[in-house]
C-alpha positions as CSV (number, residue, x, y, z in Angstrom):
1,Q,8.2,-28.7,-23.1
2,G,5.1,-27.7,-21.0
3,S,2.8,-24.9,-22.1
4,T,2.7,-21.6,-20.3
5,M,-0.6,-20.4,-18.9
6,V,-1.3,-16.7,-19.1
7,C,-4.3,-14.9,-17.6
8,H,-5.8,-12.1,-19.7
9,A,-7.8,-10.2,-17.0
10,I,-9.8,-7.2,-18.1
11,I,-9.3,-4.2,-15.9
12,D,-11.8,-1.3,-16.1
13,A,-9.2,1.4,-15.9
14,G,-11.7,4.2,-16.1
15,R,-13.0,3.3,-12.6
16,L,-9.6,2.9,-11.1
17,A,-8.3,6.3,-11.9
18,T,-8.5,9.2,-9.5
19,P,-9.9,12.3,-11.2
20,P,-7.2,14.7,-12.4
21,T,-6.8,17.9,-10.6
22,Q,-5.1,21.0,-11.8
23,T,-3.9,22.1,-8.4
24,I,-1.9,19.1,-7.2
25,N,1.4,19.9,-8.8
26,Q,1.0,23.5,-9.8
27,N,2.9,26.2,-7.9
28,S,4.4,23.9,-5.3
29,H,6.2,26.7,-3.6
30,R,3.3,29.1,-3.7
31,D,2.2,28.4,-0.1
32,R,5.6,29.0,1.3
33,D,6.1,32.2,-0.7
34,N,2.7,33.6,0.5
35,N,3.3,32.5,4.1
36,P,7.1,32.7,4.8
37,G,6.6,32.0,8.5
38,T,5.0,28.6,8.0
39,P,6.8,25.4,7.2
40,A,7.3,24.7,3.5
41,G,5.6,21.3,3.7
42,R,4.9,18.1,5.5
43,M,8.5,17.1,6.3
44,E,9.5,20.6,7.4
45,H,6.6,20.7,9.7
46,L,7.5,17.3,11.2
47,R,11.1,18.4,11.7
48,E,9.9,21.6,13.5
49,R,7.4,19.8,15.6
50,L,9.8,17.0,16.7
51,G,12.5,19.6,17.4
52,G,10.1,21.5,19.5
53,Q,9.5,18.4,21.6
54,G,13.2,18.4,22.6
55,L,14.4,15.7,20.2
56,S,17.9,15.9,18.8
57,S,18.5,16.2,15.1
58,Q,19.7,12.6,15.1
59,A,16.5,11.4,16.7
60,T,14.4,13.6,14.4
61,D,16.2,12.2,11.3
62,L,15.5,8.6,12.4
63,I,11.9,9.3,13.0
64,I,11.6,11.0,9.6
65,K,13.3,8.0,8.0
66,S,10.6,5.7,9.5
67,W,8.5,6.6,6.4
68,R,9.7,5.0,3.2
69,T,10.8,7.3,0.4
70,K,7.8,6.4,-1.8
71,T,5.4,7.1,1.1
72,N,7.0,10.5,1.8
73,K,6.7,11.4,-1.9
74,S,3.1,10.3,-2.0
75,Y,2.1,11.9,1.2
76,G,3.9,15.1,0.2
77,S,1.9,15.4,-3.0
78,L,-1.4,14.6,-1.1
79,F,-0.5,17.0,1.7
80,G,0.2,19.8,-0.8
81,R,-3.5,19.7,-1.9
82,W,-4.7,19.6,1.7
83,N,-2.4,22.5,2.5
84,R,-3.7,24.7,-0.3
85,W,-7.3,23.8,0.6
86,C,-6.7,25.0,4.2
87,T,-4.8,28.1,3.1
88,E,-7.8,29.1,0.9
89,R,-10.1,28.8,3.9
90,G,-7.7,30.4,6.5
91,S,-7.4,27.1,8.4
92,D,-4.3,25.5,9.9
93,P,-3.5,22.2,8.0
94,F,-1.5,20.9,11.0
95,S,-4.0,21.6,13.8
96,G,-7.4,22.6,12.3
97,P,-10.7,21.2,13.5
98,V,-11.9,17.8,12.6
99,S,-14.7,19.4,10.6
100,E,-12.1,20.8,8.2
101,V,-10.6,17.4,7.5
102,A,-14.1,15.9,7.1
103,N,-15.2,18.6,4.7
104,F,-12.0,18.2,2.7
105,L,-12.5,14.4,2.4
106,A,-16.1,14.9,1.5
107,V,-15.1,17.3,-1.3
108,L,-12.7,14.7,-2.7
109,Y,-15.6,12.2,-2.7
110,Q,-17.8,14.7,-4.4
111,E,-15.1,15.2,-7.1
112,G,-15.3,11.4,-7.8
113,Y,-12.3,10.2,-5.9
114,Q,-12.4,6.5,-5.1
115,Y,-12.3,5.1,-1.5
116,N,-8.6,4.2,-1.7
117,S,-7.6,7.7,-2.8
118,V,-9.7,9.4,-0.1
119,N,-8.1,7.0,2.5
120,A,-4.6,7.9,1.3
121,Y,-5.4,11.6,1.8
122,R,-6.7,10.7,5.3
123,S,-3.4,9.0,6.1
124,A,-1.3,11.8,4.7
125,I,-3.2,14.4,6.8
126,S,-3.1,12.3,9.9
127,S,0.7,11.8,9.6
128,V,1.2,15.5,10.4
129,H,-2.0,16.8,12.1
130,E,-2.0,17.3,15.8
131,K,-4.1,14.9,17.8
132,V,-7.8,15.9,18.3
133,E,-9.4,14.9,21.5
134,G,-6.5,12.6,22.3
135,V,-6.6,10.6,19.0
136,P,-4.9,11.0,15.6
137,V,-7.2,12.9,13.4
138,G,-7.4,10.0,10.9
139,Q,-8.8,7.8,13.7
140,H,-11.2,10.4,15.0
141,P,-14.8,8.9,15.1
142,I,-16.1,11.5,12.7
143,I,-13.4,10.8,10.2
144,T,-13.6,7.0,10.5
145,R,-17.4,7.2,10.0
146,L,-17.1,9.4,7.0
147,V,-14.5,7.2,5.4
148,K,-16.6,4.1,6.2
149,G,-19.6,5.9,4.5
150,I,-17.4,6.4,1.4
151,F,-16.4,2.7,1.5
152,I,-20.1,1.6,1.6
153,V,-21.3,4.1,-1.1
154,R,-18.3,3.7,-3.4
155,P,-16.5,0.5,-2.4
156,P,-13.0,-0.2,-3.7
157,I,-12.9,-1.8,-7.1
158,P,-11.2,-5.1,-7.5
159,R,-7.8,-4.9,-9.2
160,Y,-8.7,-7.8,-11.6
161,S,-11.9,-8.8,-13.1
162,S,-11.0,-12.5,-12.9
163,T,-8.7,-14.7,-10.9
164,W,-7.6,-18.3,-11.0
165,K,-7.8,-21.0,-8.4
166,V,-4.4,-22.1,-7.4
167,Q,-5.3,-25.8,-7.5
168,D,-6.5,-25.5,-11.1
169,V,-3.3,-23.8,-12.2
170,L,-1.1,-26.3,-10.4
């Protein structure tokens, strides 16, 4: 029988992790309890916004389902932190100024978050934030420049420390 080849790549897990935060999953209902007139979260806001645009509940449900379950869970968690940050500053997480989004992402960078994590927050925020100057907030020139700066200063870390050439393996 032929032998099996196995790659034992070394991964520097310490550089991949996003710094732990104590606020991400604590008191998930706190914002809703303190502000009963505001949507409870990302999906509730999307439902209200789409309904306000005259879409039927069926159309709204289909649009909501355009995000995969895993994406919704991930964005929900990320959005929760953004929502709390805005609440502490008296800002609207759904339509606040670009400067608030930029400042939030800069704080994440300062806390040691990697490029991919900051970019995930940008996507989560942009998925529910009103357009600014006609463009999604995540594509606003200030935000794209800020994220590009993070990419340059703290580039993504390769998943593996070694790879194989396909021709050598075959």
